[in-house]
VOMIMI-833897 format. One record per residue (C-alpha): y, z, x; residue in one letter. Coordinates in steps of 0.001 Angstrom, whole numbers, always signed. Last residue first. Example, Ala and Ser with C-alpha at 12.3 -4.5 7.8 and 13.67 -1.06 7.14 Angstrom:
<nodes>
      yy      zz      xx rest
   -1060   +7140  +13670    S
   -4500   +7800  +12300    A
</nodes>
This chain:
<nodes>
      yy      zz      xx rest
  +56503  -24544  -59107    A
  +53805  -25386  -61637    E
  +50668  -23357  -61047    E
  +47694  -23953  -58807    I
  +44219  -22609  -58149    K
  +42548  -24305  -55189    L
  +38922  -25343  -55431    A
  +36334  -25298  -52619    V
  +35200  -21719  -53262    G
  +37954  -20046  -55227    V
  +41381  -20315  -53619    A
  +44527  -18824  -55037    G
  +48117  -19283  -56153    T
  +48928  -22724  -54778    I
  +52381  -23809  -55889    R
  +52925  -27128  -57636    V
  +55748  -29676  -57706    R
  +55131  -32508  -60186    A
  +55149  -36038  -58753    G
  +52118  -37267  -60725    I
  +51817  -35542  -64090    P
  +50638  -31977  -64865    L
  +47762  -30510  -66884    D
  +47515  -26757  -66302    V
  +45475  -25544  -63344    G
  +42560  -26353  -61089    E
  +42622  -28190  -57796    I
  +39931  -29965  -55790    A
  +41150  -30475  -52245    W
  +41444  -33734  -50304    T
  +41682  -32962  -46608    T
  +43654  -34486  -43730    D
  +46897  -32539  -44250    D
  +46780  -31510  -47893    I
  +45818  -34141  -50455    N
  +45539  -32638  -53934    L
  +42888  -33400  -56520    T
  +42621  -32777  -60233    G
  +41253  -30493  -62912    R
  +42727  -28718  -65948    G
  +41832  -31483  -68424    N
  +43856  -33953  -66350    V
  +45906  -32984  -63291    I
  +47747  -36055  -62101    P
  +47350  -37545  -58613    H
  +49948  -37470  -55820    E
  +51058  -33987  -56793    L
  +53877  -32525  -54704    T
  +53139  -29392  -52676    F
  +54249  -25763  -52513    E
  +52768  -22991  -50367    R
  +52029  -19565  -51852    N
  +48333  -19744  -50867    I
  +47632  -22570  -48395    Y
  +45901  -20457  -45745    Q
  +43503  -19205  -48427    E
  +41857  -22633  -48632    G
  +40148  -22137  -45272    R
  +38056  -19202  -46400    T
  +34959  -19788  -44264    N
  +36831  -20027  -40954    L
  +39776  -17970  -42153    G
  +40167  -16206  -38850    P
  +38254  -17995  -36121    A
  +37674  -15798  -33099    R
  +38682  -12452  -34598    E
  +40593  -10585  -31948    P
  +38539   -8533  -29490    P
  +38117   -4828  -30249    P
  +40424   -2493  -28333    K
  +39342   +1149  -28807    S
  +35674    +266  -29308    K
  +35638   -1981  -26230    Y
  +37315    +686  -24086    Y
  +34772   +3339  -25111    A
  +31913    +898  -24512    R
  +33297     -37  -21099    W
  +33698   +3601  -20049    A
  +30149   +4406  -21160    L
  +28735   +1484  -19148    L
  +30879   +2342  -16138    S
  +29739   +5953  -16170    G
  +26065   +5118  -16660    I
  +25946   +2631  -13810    S
  +28296   +4547  -11503    L
  +26369   +7816  -11940    V
  +22993   +6122  -11474    A
  +24120   +4182   -8393    F
  +25702   +7278   -6840    I
  +22446   +9206   -7403    L
  +20393   +6342   -5969    C
  +22547   +6262   -2839    Q
  +22366  +10041   -2512    V
  +18555   +9875   -2629    Q
  +18522   +6949    -182    W
  +20259   +9069   +2426    S
  +23699   +8023   +3718    M
  +23808   +7134   +7446    D
  +25477   +3738   +6890    P
  +28724   +5172   +5436    Q
  +31169   +2222   +5210    A
  +28452    -371   +4486    L
  +26760   +2187   +2257    L
  +29905   +2453    +154    I
  +30040   -1342    -162    L
  +26363   -1506   -1130    G
  +26915   +1284   -3669    V
  +29746    -830   -5114    I
  +27464   -3864   -5415    G
  +24813   -1762   -7125    A
  +27426    -455   -9581    A
  +28460   -4030  -10392    I
  +24852   -4887  -11187    G
  +24447   -1645  -13163    P
  +27493   -2696  -15214    W
  +26414   -6278  -15859    L
  +22842   -5538  -16916    F
  +23610   -4209  -20432    V
  +26519   -6565  -21116    T
  +24959   -7903  -24308    S
  +22200  -10249  -25484    P
  +20620  -10469  -22026    A
  +19593  -13824  -20502    F
  +22728  -14441  -18441    V
  +22864  -10736  -17636    E
  +19676  -11148  -15617    F
  +21818  -12854  -12958    G
  +24152   -9832  -12883    V
  +21086   -7681  -12271    L
  +19753   -9993   -9567    L
  +23141  -10169   -7804    V
  +23440   -6383   -7865    G
  +19893   -5902   -6542    L
  +20665   -8307   -3695    V
  +23865   -6385   -2963    W
  +22019   -3080   -3005    W
  +19451   -4344    -516    H
  +22361   -5717   +1554    W
  +23634   -2209   +2149    F
  +20392   -1127   +3813    E
  +17865   +1305   +2363    I
  +16561   +3604   +5076    Q
  +12988   +4688   +5647    E
  +11760   +1475   +4074    P
   +9340   +1870   +1207    L
   +5741   +1822   +2340    E
   +3352   -1001   +1514    P
      +0      +0      +0    M
</nodes>
């Protein structure tokens, strides 16, 4: 059975750090990132203090790994990232309270309205072409309108 080396060298920690950060690519969260960074820091400390025992090295690694992970989670909870695509599934809500001119009449409470590059279904009172309307709501793919 092979023996562990008497002394762990700084580059052992750096290799471990690179491997852990590499595993991060396949992990669903940042679970391997912080121990990988901690291993790199232990390698730097060991480079400055080469006579450190392996027990102290492992203790520093454990403290840095757990401490950095807990610090990151506390920071992440206090400052959550902004929503990536606000209104992604509720796109019609961005038009509420805006006014438009009808290009097609509303007949029997239903019609269409061209906004930007999209033709929207609209629902409201019957109105002729050229009438000004205000969007009051969005239900599914239909916009609710009223005369402006």
